[in-house]
C-alpha positions as CSV (number, residue, x, y, z in Angstrom):
1,M,0.7,-62.8,38.2
2,I,1.3,-62.0,34.5
3,Q,-0.2,-64.5,32.3
4,N,2.2,-66.3,30.0
5,Q,5.1,-64.3,31.1
6,Y,8.5,-65.1,30.2
7,I,10.5,-67.6,32.1
8,N,14.3,-68.6,32.3
9,S,16.1,-70.7,34.6
10,D,18.8,-67.9,34.5
11,E,16.8,-65.3,36.3
12,S,19.6,-62.6,35.5
13,V,18.4,-62.4,31.9
14,F,15.1,-60.8,33.1
15,N,16.5,-59.1,36.3
16,D,19.4,-57.6,34.0
17,A,16.8,-56.3,31.4
18,K,14.5,-54.8,34.0
19,A,17.6,-52.9,35.7
20,L,18.7,-52.0,32.4
21,F,15.2,-50.2,31.6
22,K,15.2,-48.4,34.9
23,L,18.8,-46.8,33.9
24,N,16.9,-45.9,30.5
25,K,19.7,-48.0,28.5
26,N,18.6,-49.3,25.0
27,I,18.7,-53.1,25.3
28,L,19.3,-55.3,22.2
29,L,18.1,-59.0,22.8
30,K,20.3,-61.2,20.9
31,G,19.4,-65.1,20.4
32,P,18.1,-67.6,18.1
33,T,14.5,-67.2,16.6
34,G,11.8,-68.8,18.8
35,S,13.8,-68.2,22.2
36,G,11.7,-65.9,23.8
37,K,13.1,-62.4,22.9
38,T,9.5,-60.8,22.1
39,K,7.9,-62.5,25.2
40,L,10.6,-61.1,27.3
41,A,9.9,-57.7,25.9
42,E,6.1,-58.2,26.6
43,T,6.6,-59.2,30.1
44,L,8.9,-56.4,30.9
45,S,6.1,-54.2,29.2
46,E,3.4,-55.6,31.7
47,T,5.8,-55.6,34.6
48,V,6.6,-51.9,34.4
49,N,3.0,-51.1,33.2
50,T,4.0,-49.5,30.4
51,P,2.7,-50.1,26.7
52,M,4.8,-51.1,24.0
53,H,4.7,-50.0,20.4
54,Q,6.4,-52.6,17.9
55,V,8.3,-52.1,14.8
56,N,8.7,-55.6,12.6
57,C,11.9,-55.0,10.3
58,S,12.2,-55.9,6.8
59,V,14.2,-55.0,3.7
60,D,11.1,-52.9,2.8
61,L,11.0,-50.8,6.1
62,D,11.3,-47.2,5.4
63,A,11.0,-43.9,7.2
64,E,7.1,-43.9,7.0
65,S,7.2,-47.4,8.6
66,L,8.9,-46.0,11.7
67,L,7.6,-42.3,11.8
68,G,4.5,-42.1,9.9
69,F,2.8,-40.6,7.1
70,K,1.1,-37.6,5.9
71,T,-2.8,-37.9,4.5
72,I,-5.8,-35.9,3.7
73,K,-8.5,-35.8,6.4
74,T,-11.8,-33.9,6.4
75,N,-12.0,-31.7,9.5
76,D,-15.2,-30.5,11.6
77,E,-15.9,-27.9,9.2
78,G,-16.1,-30.2,6.1
79,R,-12.5,-28.9,4.6
80,Q,-9.9,-31.1,3.6
81,E,-6.5,-30.9,5.1
82,I,-3.0,-32.5,5.2
83,V,-2.3,-34.3,8.5
84,F,0.5,-36.3,9.7
85,I,-0.4,-39.9,11.2
86,D,2.3,-40.7,13.8
87,G,4.0,-44.1,13.5
88,P,5.5,-46.4,16.2
89,V,8.4,-44.5,16.6
90,I,6.9,-41.3,17.3
91,K,3.8,-42.6,19.1
92,A,6.2,-44.1,21.7
93,M,8.2,-41.1,22.0
94,R,5.3,-38.8,22.7
95,E,3.4,-41.1,25.1
96,G,6.6,-42.2,27.0
97,H,6.2,-45.7,26.0
98,I,8.3,-48.6,25.0
99,L,9.4,-48.8,21.4
100,Y,10.2,-52.5,20.4
101,I,12.1,-52.9,17.2
102,D,11.7,-56.8,16.0
103,E,14.4,-58.2,13.8
104,I,16.6,-54.9,13.4
105,N,18.9,-56.6,11.3
106,M,16.7,-57.4,8.6
107,A,16.4,-53.7,7.9
108,K,18.7,-51.7,5.1
109,P,21.4,-50.1,6.9
110,E,20.7,-46.8,5.3
111,T,17.0,-46.8,6.7
112,L,18.2,-46.8,10.5
113,P,20.5,-43.7,11.0
114,I,17.2,-41.7,11.0
115,L,17.0,-43.1,14.8
116,N,20.4,-42.3,15.9
117,G,19.4,-39.0,17.9
118,V,16.4,-41.2,19.4
119,L,18.7,-43.7,20.5
120,D,21.4,-41.7,22.1
121,Y,21.4,-39.2,25.2
122,R,19.3,-36.7,23.1
123,R,16.3,-39.0,23.0
124,Q,14.8,-36.6,20.1
125,L,14.5,-36.4,16.4
126,T,13.4,-34.1,13.7
127,N,10.5,-35.5,11.7
128,P,11.5,-35.3,8.1
129,F,7.9,-35.1,6.8
130,T,7.1,-32.2,9.2
131,G,10.1,-30.6,10.6
132,E,8.9,-30.9,14.2
133,V,11.5,-31.8,16.7
134,I,9.9,-34.5,18.9
135,K,11.5,-35.1,22.4
136,A,10.8,-38.3,24.1
137,A,8.5,-38.1,27.1
138,P,9.9,-39.7,30.3
139,G,9.4,-43.5,30.2
140,F,10.5,-43.8,26.8
141,N,12.6,-46.7,26.3
142,V,13.9,-48.6,23.2
143,I,14.2,-52.7,23.0
144,A,15.5,-54.3,19.9
145,A,15.7,-57.8,18.9
146,I,18.5,-59.5,16.7
147,N,18.6,-62.9,15.1
148,E,22.2,-63.4,13.7
149,G,23.1,-65.5,10.9
150,Y,19.8,-65.9,9.2
151,V,18.6,-65.5,5.9
152,G,17.9,-62.0,5.0
153,T,20.0,-60.5,7.9
154,L,23.0,-58.2,7.7
155,P,25.6,-57.4,9.8
156,M,24.4,-54.5,12.4
157,N,26.2,-51.4,12.0
158,E,28.7,-50.9,14.6
159,A,27.4,-47.1,15.5
160,L,24.2,-48.5,15.9
161,K,25.1,-51.5,18.1
162,N,27.1,-49.4,20.3
163,R,24.0,-47.5,21.0
164,F,22.5,-50.9,22.8
165,V,23.3,-52.8,26.0
166,V,23.6,-56.5,24.9
167,I,21.4,-59.3,26.6
168,Q,22.2,-62.9,25.3
169,V,18.8,-64.8,25.3
170,D,19.1,-68.6,24.5
171,Y,16.5,-71.5,24.5
172,I,15.2,-72.8,27.7
173,D,15.1,-76.5,28.6
174,G,14.0,-78.8,31.5
175,D,11.9,-77.9,34.2
176,I,11.7,-74.4,33.0
177,L,10.5,-75.7,29.5
178,K,7.8,-77.7,31.1
179,E,6.5,-74.9,33.1
180,V,6.3,-72.8,29.8
181,I,4.6,-75.7,27.7
182,K,1.9,-75.6,30.7
183,Q,1.5,-72.1,30.8
184,Q,1.4,-71.3,27.0
185,S,-0.2,-74.3,25.6
186,N,-3.5,-76.5,26.1
187,L,-1.2,-79.5,26.7
188,Q,-1.0,-80.6,30.5
189,D,0.0,-84.2,30.4
190,D,3.3,-84.3,32.2
191,K,4.3,-87.7,30.4
192,I,3.9,-86.2,27.1
193,I,5.6,-83.0,27.8
194,E,8.5,-85.0,29.1
195,Q,8.7,-87.0,25.6
196,I,8.3,-83.6,23.9
197,I,11.2,-82.0,25.7
198,K,13.7,-84.8,25.2
199,F,12.5,-84.5,21.5
200,N,13.5,-80.9,21.6
201,E,16.6,-81.8,23.3
202,D,17.5,-84.1,20.2
203,L,16.5,-81.3,17.8
204,R,18.5,-78.8,19.5
205,T,21.8,-81.1,19.1
206,M,20.8,-81.8,15.5
207,S,20.7,-78.0,15.0
208,K,24.0,-77.3,16.7
209,Q,25.4,-80.1,14.5
210,G,24.0,-78.2,11.5
211,Q,21.7,-81.2,10.5
212,I,18.8,-78.9,10.7
213,S,18.0,-75.1,10.9
214,E,17.6,-73.5,14.4
215,E,13.8,-72.9,13.8
216,A,13.0,-76.3,13.8
217,A,14.1,-76.7,17.4
218,S,12.2,-73.3,18.6
219,I,10.2,-72.6,21.6
220,R,7.7,-71.1,19.3
221,A,7.4,-74.4,17.2
222,L,7.2,-76.4,20.4
223,I,4.2,-74.5,21.7
224,D,2.4,-74.9,18.4
225,L,3.3,-78.6,18.5
226,S,2.0,-78.7,22.2
227,D,-1.4,-77.4,21.2
228,L,-1.8,-79.6,18.1
229,I,-1.1,-82.8,20.1
230,T,-4.2,-82.4,21.9
231,V,-6.2,-82.7,18.8
232,M,-4.2,-85.0,16.6
233,P,-1.6,-87.8,16.7
234,I,1.9,-86.7,17.5
235,E,3.6,-87.6,14.4
236,R,1.1,-85.8,12.5
237,A,1.3,-82.6,14.9
238,I,5.1,-82.8,14.4
239,Q,4.7,-83.1,10.6
240,R,2.2,-79.8,10.8
241,T,4.4,-77.7,13.2
242,I,8.1,-78.7,12.1
243,I,8.6,-80.9,9.1
244,D,6.5,-79.2,6.8
245,K,8.1,-76.0,7.3
246,L,11.6,-77.3,5.9
247,E,12.5,-77.5,2.5
248,D,15.5,-79.8,2.5
249,E,14.6,-83.2,2.4
250,R,17.7,-84.4,4.6
251,E,16.4,-82.0,7.3
252,Q,13.1,-83.5,7.1
253,Q,14.4,-87.1,7.3
254,A,16.5,-86.2,10.3
255,I,13.5,-85.2,12.2
256,K,11.5,-88.2,11.2
257,N,14.2,-90.2,12.3
258,A,14.3,-88.5,15.9
259,I,10.3,-89.2,16.0
260,E,11.0,-92.8,15.7
261,L,13.7,-92.7,18.6
262,N,11.2,-90.5,20.9
263,F,7.8,-91.7,20.1
């Protein structure tokens, strides 16, 4: 039994990801922040017993962050030499491991074409820093995650998107969410957990109506909230994990109103 594994009432989400993995298809996990995309990738990595190398995308992502860099090293004979230190992409390719690219649409579009050959049938790249042609070892697979519509994200290049098969990952709720809270947090009180789930349902409704940001209703925030409730009053735990992360006073007040209704 894998600890803290990804759980969803729609079993096709994980089962399809596993099937695509066996077919050596690139998987693009698409869904709101905190919906469990990284947890799904980690669970898949553990299920198939294959290590995972992660790239966290940002506007500052460059070729060195992906592929690696040159540095000076002293060899066994005491002489200095220039060596290349493999980055996450090349490490995953050489070892036949999983490459996980998080928030792929946060990267500048001009940075990612270097991966085109890695993501298509060739499964290879020419290292621009050394000239070496690297072919992926058997077992190499790529999983990427995307949050659409968030500040700092960019429309994903169609040529890049076409190299992936997309799986939608939505928020979980009900008994499945209760199980996740019990599994991934210190909170075990059924009554309080049910209150939290109802509170989260209200947050998600407000999020869909545009009253608050999606981040406020994320599973990640809910797990943090559940942990804090074991050491402080509920209202203060919500303040620390959700309200204080928001800049908009109207969003903060909307959540305070939800607290009064639920607790």
